[in-house]
VOGU-3710 file (C-alpha; in Angstrom, 3 decimals, decimal comma):
1> migffehqyl> -40,238/19,141/30,061  -38,376/16,130/30,439  -40,469/13,453/32,518  -39,003/11,070/35,358  -38,777/8,132/33,181  -37,064/10,049/30,291  -34,788/11,522/32,874  -33,832/8,320/34,319  -33,098/6,810/30,886  -30,859/9,714/30,160
11> sykknhiknl> -28,862/8,907/33,017  -28,488/5,481/32,314  -27,261/6,620/28,764  -24,990/9,188/30,307  -23,347/6,855/32,960  -22,707/4,206/30,269  -20,490/7,008/28,807  -18,995/8,118/32,098  -17,854/4,434/32,574  -16,215/4,434/29,001
21> lalarsdgsm> -14,483/7,638/29,659  -13,248/6,054/33,256  -11,671/3,481/31,369  -10,133/5,465/28,531  -8,346/7,827/31,340  -7,379/4,733/33,370  -3,866/4,751/31,791  -3,358/8,760/32,203  -4,638/9,782/28,785  -7,297/9,307/26,291
31> hekeeklvfk> -6,402/8,392/22,790  -7,985/10,163/19,665  -9,300/7,022/18,697  -10,808/6,238/22,103  -12,472/9,661/21,991  -13,902/8,859/18,418  -15,366/5,705/19,910  -16,759/7,139/22,608  -18,831/9,572/20,255  -19,857/6,585/18,012
41> igkryglkkr> -21,091/4,792/21,274  -22,757/8,049/22,464  -24,427/8,316/19,187  -25,721/4,697/19,256  -27,153/5,317/22,438  -29,106/8,304/21,224  -26,850/11,198/23,025  -26,230/14,384/21,099  -22,582/15,439/20,200  -22,815/18,358/22,684
51> qiqelidsne> -23,863/15,853/25,648  -20,993/13,693/24,785  -18,773/16,368/24,555  -19,795/17,779/27,954  -19,036/14,710/29,432  -15,680/14,455/27,904  -14,552/17,893/28,703  -15,920/17,514/32,305  -13,138/17,479/35,063  -15,206/15,392/37,155
61> kytvvvpdnh> -13,194/12,052/38,057  -15,720/9,465/36,618  -16,265/6,256/38,672  -18,018/2,955/37,390  -22,028/2,782/37,767  -22,915/-0,729/37,577  -26,099/-1,601/35,728  -28,758/-3,312/37,230  -29,302/-6,552/35,392  -26,882/-9,063/33,525
71> ndkmnllydl> -27,959/-7,864/30,033  -26,647/-4,147/30,679  -23,798/-5,266/32,445  -22,451/-7,301/29,472  -23,407/-4,528/27,110  -20,965/-2,315/29,186  -18,301/-4,860/29,153  -18,843/-5,285/25,506  -18,311/-1,465/25,089  -15,543/-1,606/27,703
81> ilmvyaddvi> -13,793/-4,003/25,450  -13,998/-2,045/22,589  -12,362/0,634/24,254  -9,494/-1,341/25,196  -8,960/-2,071/21,659  -9,774/1,135/20,378  -6,147/2,725/20,449  -4,559/-0,514/19,318  -2,658/-1,127/22,446  -3,921/-3,592/25,075
91> dehevkfcee> -2,789/-1,684/28,104  -2,637/-3,449/31,201  -4,201/-0,501/33,195  -7,197/-0,833/31,225  -7,289/-4,652/31,572  -7,042/-4,356/35,358  -9,958/-1,755/35,327  -11,942/-3,887/33,328  -11,422/-6,980/35,838  -12,136/-4,668/38,809
101> vverfgmkke> -15,581/-3,515/37,118  -16,581/-7,396/36,452  -15,902/-8,169/40,130  -18,292/-5,461/40,768  -20,682/-7,024/38,608  -20,512/-10,229/40,772  -18,541/-12,216/38,200  -15,083/-13,644/38,087  -12,266/-11,557/36,745  -11,252/-14,327/34,368
111> lvqwmlnefd> -14,410/-12,911/32,113  -12,274/-10,082/30,997  -9,510/-12,378/29,576  -12,271/-14,731/27,854  -13,735/-11,655/26,447  -10,547/-10,365/25,138  -9,981/-13,590/23,373  -13,590/-13,770/22,114  -13,113/-10,031/20,271  -9,992/-11,583/18,447
121> rgtppppdew> -7,894/-8,275/18,386  -10,984/-5,948/18,011  -13,196/-7,671/15,987  -16,396/-7,839/18,006  -18,651/-10,830/17,823  -21,718/-10,545/15,411  -25,129/-9,581/17,381  -26,436/-13,134/17,028  -23,520/-14,599/18,857  -23,410/-11,989/21,261
131> eeikeeartk> -26,682/-13,015/22,746  -24,986/-16,556/22,979  -21,496/-15,143/24,528  -24,018/-13,017/27,384  -25,545/-16,220/28,283  -22,376/-18,352/28,417  -20,630/-15,769/30,409  -23,372/-15,745/33,052  -22,918/-19,331/33,431  -19,186/-20,045/33,251
141> fal> -18,134/-16,591/35,070  -20,881/-15,771/37,901  -19,630/-15,762/41,650
//
């Protein structure tokens, strides 16, 4: 039997993947490389392959669930930016989607372009730099 907190954490992880799927589908289709990235991130979050596949196969139209705190918001943005680069095409629909998400975070949409530049054509910053980037984003782009 799954307890309340385990259920809540499972929902958090699934919502993270649903947010990525909402982005992947924002340009009208999901590229094979985007799907592979969803599986990779889902695995990183401890989801089983079948759980991830169920989310991908669902006909549900996913809408973004905004995380509660700055750290989770930035980690979601990190994965969203990875998704933007996943198919080697920076699609304007995906960038606009990210800008709308960032505004829902209570931050300036310019944060998205700044993050795209930080990722330098799909190469994400190393973990030690990521902590600094999150803090810099808080000070530069908060509304």
